[in-house]
C-alpha positions as CSV (number, residue, x, y, z in Angstrom):
1,M,184.0,35.2,-12.2
2,R,184.9,31.7,-12.8
3,I,182.7,28.6,-12.4
4,V,183.8,25.6,-10.4
5,D,182.6,22.1,-9.5
6,L,182.8,21.2,-5.9
7,K,182.0,18.3,-3.6
8,I,180.3,19.9,-0.5
9,D,182.0,18.3,2.7
10,D,180.4,20.4,5.6
11,I,177.9,23.0,6.4
12,A,179.5,26.1,8.2
13,F,177.8,27.9,11.1
14,G,175.7,30.3,9.3
15,G,174.2,27.9,6.8
16,K,176.7,27.9,4.0
17,G,178.1,24.6,2.4
18,V,181.7,24.3,2.3
19,G,183.6,22.7,-0.7
20,R,187.4,22.9,-1.8
21,D,188.9,24.5,-4.8
22,Q,192.7,24.1,-5.3
23,G,192.8,23.6,-1.5
24,K,190.9,26.9,-0.7
25,A,187.5,26.9,1.1
26,V,184.8,27.9,-1.0
27,F,181.2,28.9,0.7
28,V,178.1,28.0,-1.3
29,P,174.6,28.9,0.2
30,Y,171.5,26.3,-0.4
31,T,173.9,23.3,-0.5
32,I,174.1,20.0,1.8
33,E,177.2,17.9,2.8
34,G,177.6,15.1,0.3
35,E,176.4,17.1,-2.7
36,T,178.4,17.7,-6.0
37,V,177.4,21.1,-7.5
38,S,178.2,23.8,-9.8
39,A,179.2,27.4,-8.4
40,E,180.1,30.6,-9.6
41,I,182.8,32.6,-7.6
42,V,181.7,35.6,-6.6
43,R,184.3,36.9,-4.0
44,E,187.8,35.5,-3.8
45,K,189.9,36.1,-0.7
46,R,193.3,34.8,0.2
47,Q,192.4,31.9,2.3
48,F,188.6,31.5,1.1
49,A,186.2,32.1,-1.6
50,E,182.5,32.9,-1.7
51,A,180.2,31.5,-4.5
52,E,176.6,31.3,-5.7
53,L,175.0,28.0,-6.5
54,L,174.4,27.3,-10.1
55,D,173.2,23.7,-10.3
56,V,173.0,20.7,-8.1
57,R,174.9,17.8,-10.1
58,E,174.3,15.1,-7.3
59,S,171.7,15.8,-4.9
60,S,171.5,14.8,-1.2
61,P,168.8,12.4,0.1
62,H,168.2,15.4,2.6
63,R,167.0,17.9,0.1
64,V,163.4,19.0,0.0
65,T,161.2,21.7,-1.6
66,P,161.2,25.0,0.3
67,Q,157.7,26.0,1.6
68,C,158.4,29.6,1.0
69,P,158.3,31.2,-2.5
70,Y,161.1,33.9,-1.4
71,F,163.5,31.4,-0.2
72,G,167.0,31.7,-1.8
73,N,166.3,35.6,-2.0
74,C,165.2,36.6,1.1
75,G,168.0,36.8,3.8
76,G,166.0,35.3,6.5
77,C,166.2,31.4,6.3
78,A,169.0,29.1,5.6
79,Y,167.6,25.4,5.7
80,Q,164.3,25.3,4.1
81,H,166.1,23.1,1.4
82,I,166.9,20.6,4.0
83,D,164.7,18.1,5.9
84,Y,164.2,18.9,9.4
85,E,165.9,16.0,11.1
86,H,169.1,16.7,9.3
87,E,168.8,20.2,10.1
88,L,168.9,19.3,13.7
89,A,171.8,17.0,13.2
90,I,173.8,19.8,11.3
91,K,173.1,22.2,14.1
92,W,174.1,19.8,16.9
93,R,177.5,19.2,15.0
94,Q,178.0,22.8,14.4
95,V,177.7,23.5,18.2
96,R,180.3,20.8,19.0
97,D,182.7,21.9,16.4
98,I,182.6,25.6,17.1
99,L,183.3,24.8,21.1
100,H,186.1,22.6,19.9
101,R,187.7,25.0,17.6
102,I,187.0,28.4,19.4
103,G,186.7,27.2,22.9
104,K,189.6,24.8,22.8
105,L,187.2,22.3,24.9
106,K,188.5,18.8,24.8
107,E,185.7,17.2,26.7
108,I,182.4,18.3,25.4
109,P,179.3,17.0,27.3
110,M,176.7,17.3,24.4
111,R,173.0,16.5,25.0
112,P,170.8,15.9,22.1
113,I,169.4,18.7,20.4
114,I,165.7,19.7,21.5
115,P,163.6,20.2,18.4
116,A,160.9,22.7,18.0
117,P,157.5,21.6,18.0
118,H,156.8,23.6,15.0
119,Q,159.0,24.0,11.9
120,Y,156.8,26.7,10.5
121,G,154.6,29.4,11.7
122,Y,156.3,29.7,15.0
123,R,157.5,33.4,15.0
124,N,155.5,35.7,17.4
125,R,157.0,38.8,15.9
126,I,158.9,40.1,12.7
127,T,160.5,43.5,11.8
128,V,159.6,44.4,8.2
129,H,161.1,47.5,6.3
130,A,159.4,49.9,4.0
131,Q,160.8,51.9,1.2
132,D,159.5,53.5,-2.1
133,G,156.5,51.3,-1.7
134,V,158.4,48.1,-0.9
135,I,157.5,46.4,2.2
136,G,159.5,43.2,3.4
137,F,162.9,41.9,4.3
138,Y,166.4,42.5,3.2
139,R,167.6,40.4,0.3
140,R,170.4,37.9,1.1
141,D,173.6,39.7,1.7
142,S,172.3,43.2,0.4
143,H,170.6,46.0,1.8
144,R,167.9,46.0,-1.0
145,L,164.2,45.0,-0.1
146,I,162.3,42.0,-1.4
147,D,158.6,42.6,-1.1
148,I,157.1,40.1,1.2
149,E,153.2,39.3,1.2
150,R,153.7,36.3,3.8
151,C,156.3,34.9,6.2
152,S,156.3,31.1,6.4
153,I,157.8,31.0,9.4
154,S,155.7,33.4,11.3
155,H,152.2,33.0,13.3
156,D,149.2,33.7,11.3
157,E,148.3,36.6,13.5
158,V,151.7,38.1,12.4
159,N,151.0,37.5,8.7
160,R,147.5,39.2,9.2
161,A,149.2,42.2,10.7
162,L,151.5,42.2,7.6
163,A,148.4,42.2,5.5
164,D,147.0,45.1,7.3
165,L,150.2,47.1,6.8
166,R,150.3,46.2,3.0
167,A,146.7,47.2,2.8
168,Q,147.3,50.9,4.0
169,R,147.2,53.3,1.0
170,Y,150.4,54.8,2.1
171,V,153.2,53.3,4.4
172,H,156.0,55.6,5.3
173,D,159.5,54.7,4.8
174,G,160.9,52.8,8.0
175,H,160.9,49.6,10.2
176,Y,157.6,48.1,11.4
177,T,157.5,45.5,14.2
178,L,154.6,43.3,13.9
179,R,153.5,41.1,16.8
180,A,151.2,38.3,17.6
181,S,149.8,39.7,20.5
182,V,149.6,43.2,22.4
183,G,151.7,43.2,25.4
184,P,154.6,44.8,27.2
185,R,157.5,46.1,24.7
186,V,160.0,44.3,26.3
187,F,162.4,41.6,25.2
188,S,160.9,38.1,25.1
189,Q,161.6,35.0,23.0
190,T,160.4,34.8,19.5
191,N,159.5,31.0,19.6
192,E,157.3,30.8,22.9
193,A,157.0,27.0,22.6
194,V,160.8,26.4,22.5
195,A,161.2,29.2,25.3
196,D,159.0,27.4,27.5
197,V,161.1,24.3,27.0
198,L,164.2,26.3,27.6
199,R,162.5,27.3,30.9
200,D,162.0,23.8,32.0
201,V,165.6,22.9,31.1
202,I,166.8,25.6,33.4
203,V,164.5,24.5,36.2
204,D,165.8,20.9,35.8
205,L,169.4,22.2,36.0
206,T,169.0,24.3,39.0
207,P,169.6,22.8,42.5
208,A,166.8,23.1,45.2
209,N,167.2,24.5,48.5
210,Q,169.3,27.2,47.3
211,E,170.0,30.7,49.2
212,L,170.5,33.2,46.2
213,L,169.7,33.5,42.5
214,I,171.2,36.0,40.6
215,D,169.7,36.2,37.1
216,A,171.7,38.6,34.7
217,Y,170.1,39.9,31.5
218,C,166.9,38.9,33.3
219,G,164.3,40.6,31.3
220,A,160.9,40.5,32.6
221,G,161.7,37.6,35.0
222,F,161.0,34.6,32.7
223,F,163.6,32.4,34.4
224,A,163.6,34.0,37.7
225,K,159.8,33.6,38.3
226,A,160.0,29.9,37.3
227,L,162.7,29.2,40.1
228,L,161.1,31.1,42.8
229,D,160.6,27.9,45.0
230,K,164.2,26.9,44.8
231,F,165.7,30.1,46.4
232,E,165.4,32.2,49.5
233,R,166.0,35.3,47.5
234,T,166.0,36.3,43.8
235,I,167.9,39.3,42.3
236,G,167.1,40.2,38.6
237,I,169.3,42.5,36.8
238,D,168.7,43.9,33.2
239,W,169.4,47.3,31.4
240,D,166.0,47.6,29.9
241,R,163.9,49.8,32.5
242,F,160.7,48.6,30.9
243,A,161.5,45.0,31.2
244,I,162.4,45.5,34.9
245,A,159.1,47.5,35.5
246,A,157.3,44.3,34.0
247,A,159.2,42.0,36.2
248,K,158.3,44.2,39.4
249,E,154.7,44.3,38.6
250,N,153.7,41.0,40.4
251,A,156.9,40.4,42.4
252,T,157.0,38.6,45.6
253,E,158.8,39.6,48.7
254,K,161.9,37.5,47.8
255,E,162.2,39.1,44.4
256,T,164.3,42.1,43.7
257,Y,164.8,43.5,40.2
258,V,167.4,46.2,39.3
259,A,167.6,48.2,36.2
260,G,171.3,49.0,35.2
261,D,174.6,48.1,33.7
262,V,174.7,44.5,34.1
263,E,178.5,44.3,34.8
264,L,178.4,47.2,37.4
265,E,175.2,45.9,39.2
266,L,176.6,42.2,39.4
267,Q,179.6,43.3,40.9
268,E,177.7,45.3,43.7
269,V,175.1,42.8,44.2
270,W,177.7,40.2,44.9
271,A,179.7,42.4,47.1
272,V,176.6,42.9,49.2
273,H,175.9,39.5,49.5
274,R,179.4,38.3,50.4
275,N,179.5,41.0,53.2
276,R,176.0,40.1,54.4
277,P,176.0,39.2,58.3
278,S,173.7,36.0,58.3
279,S,174.2,32.5,59.5
280,E,172.8,31.3,56.3
281,N,175.7,33.2,54.3
282,S,178.6,31.9,56.8
283,I,181.3,30.5,54.8
284,G,183.8,30.0,57.6
285,S,187.1,31.9,58.6
286,E,188.7,31.3,55.2
287,Q,186.2,33.5,53.4
288,L,186.2,31.2,50.3
289,R,185.1,33.0,47.1
290,S,183.0,30.4,46.1
291,I,179.5,30.8,48.0
292,A,177.5,27.4,48.3
293,A,173.8,27.6,47.7
294,T,174.2,30.3,45.0
295,T,173.5,30.2,41.3
296,L,174.1,32.6,38.7
297,I,172.1,32.8,35.2
298,V,173.4,34.6,32.4
299,D,171.6,35.2,29.1
300,P,173.5,37.8,27.2
301,P,172.9,39.2,23.7
302,A,174.6,37.8,20.9
303,T,177.9,39.6,21.7
304,G,178.2,37.4,24.5
305,L,179.5,38.4,28.0
306,S,182.0,41.4,28.2
307,A,185.6,40.9,29.5
308,G,184.6,42.8,32.8
309,I,181.6,40.2,33.3
310,R,183.8,37.3,32.6
311,K,186.4,38.4,35.0
312,A,183.4,39.3,37.5
313,I,182.0,35.7,37.2
314,V,185.6,34.1,37.5
315,D,186.2,36.2,40.7
316,I,182.7,35.5,42.2
317,V,182.6,31.9,41.4
318,P,179.0,31.1,42.2
319,E,178.3,27.4,42.8
320,T,176.3,26.9,39.9
321,L,176.6,29.0,36.7
322,I,173.9,28.5,33.6
323,Y,174.9,30.1,30.4
324,I,172.2,30.7,27.8
325,S,173.6,31.6,24.5
326,C,172.1,32.7,21.2
327,N,175.6,32.7,19.5
328,P,177.9,29.7,19.7
329,P,181.0,31.5,18.6
330,T,180.9,34.0,21.7
331,L,179.7,31.4,23.9
332,A,182.9,29.3,22.8
333,R,185.1,32.3,23.6
334,D,183.4,32.7,26.9
335,L,183.8,29.2,28.0
336,K,187.4,29.1,27.1
337,E,187.9,31.6,29.8
338,L,185.2,30.1,32.4
339,Q,186.2,26.8,32.4
340,Q,189.6,28.1,34.3
341,K,187.1,27.9,37.5
342,F,184.2,26.0,36.3
343,T,183.7,22.5,35.2
344,I,181.0,22.1,32.4
345,N,178.5,19.6,33.3
346,S,176.3,19.7,30.1
347,I,175.5,21.6,26.9
348,T,172.2,21.4,25.5
349,P,171.5,22.8,22.1
350,L,167.8,23.9,21.2
351,D,166.2,24.8,17.8
352,M,164.7,27.9,18.7
353,F,164.6,29.1,15.2
354,P,163.8,26.3,12.5
355,Q,164.9,27.0,9.0
356,T,167.4,29.6,10.0
357,A,171.1,29.3,10.9
358,E,170.3,30.4,14.6
359,I,171.0,28.1,17.6
360,E,170.1,28.5,21.2
361,V,172.4,26.9,23.7
362,A,172.0,26.2,27.5
363,V,175.3,25.1,29.3
364,H,175.3,23.9,32.9
365,L,178.4,24.5,35.0
366,Q,179.6,24.1,38.4
367,A,182.2,25.3,40.6
């Protein structure tokens, strides 16, 4: 393998710095734009190459000392070598550039990125792996484990659970999810503080005096229950029957929660709503497909919306659409299609996972 000297020009989504060697993009982890580095090419393709950092020749003023002794070996964090303000700037720029490049969006109404109150010690759960007496996380870009005594971005309670696991005389090979508190085993945001901020953002974006809220991928109703006073009826949909059971436990009369395939249930819910014989749902003789006073929230997994769900949304055209994404590339792909029928009012990035390459985004669209 050869060694190259590079000027880092940008930070790609995923956290690797980007330099150029003979016109080819070279991706180097743990670098910062503006730095001059020496790196060893470890994988080379026709259009790009990947390299490992050997030496920082000219350091960025944004470079800091990582707090975690495993940083650089553990595959969890990407940005502990960068001061937090600059990490936020990088993530904001990544969202904008991805929406422009993949989504082909020309006008991108970006809001400032919302920082996390805590840059470390925020995770309320982690999954560690055990194999042959080693307990920890996978090494970067491999399936080999690195032994971990403490995770710097996790709550103290999670780290105590990790210490208890490690203290056992014998730990069977497998995967262990460690939580900060005991509760229903349903999906919830890993960073509770930023999740609360995201909920407040959604409340602010949602109009008042609405007839129907459809909360797709609703989980245990985290968003729907915060919006009850704005809607006459609320319908939540999720594939996770345990989450739906949790949502139903303290549901009011105006709440309905359905466990099932989101695409199929969304189409069925909308068909019932459109044909509902009520004065409140009357939309005139033309039966316009865009129904006033209706909001749809979608919070899909990292794979984004399926082609079927995108088509259903374009056919339904709710007056307000709020899209919450944990993966900007699939968000950009989906918005490219959704903008056929919707205007994008605002895009708000949130730093749900400091020190990592992950970015949460809330998008407000209107028909």
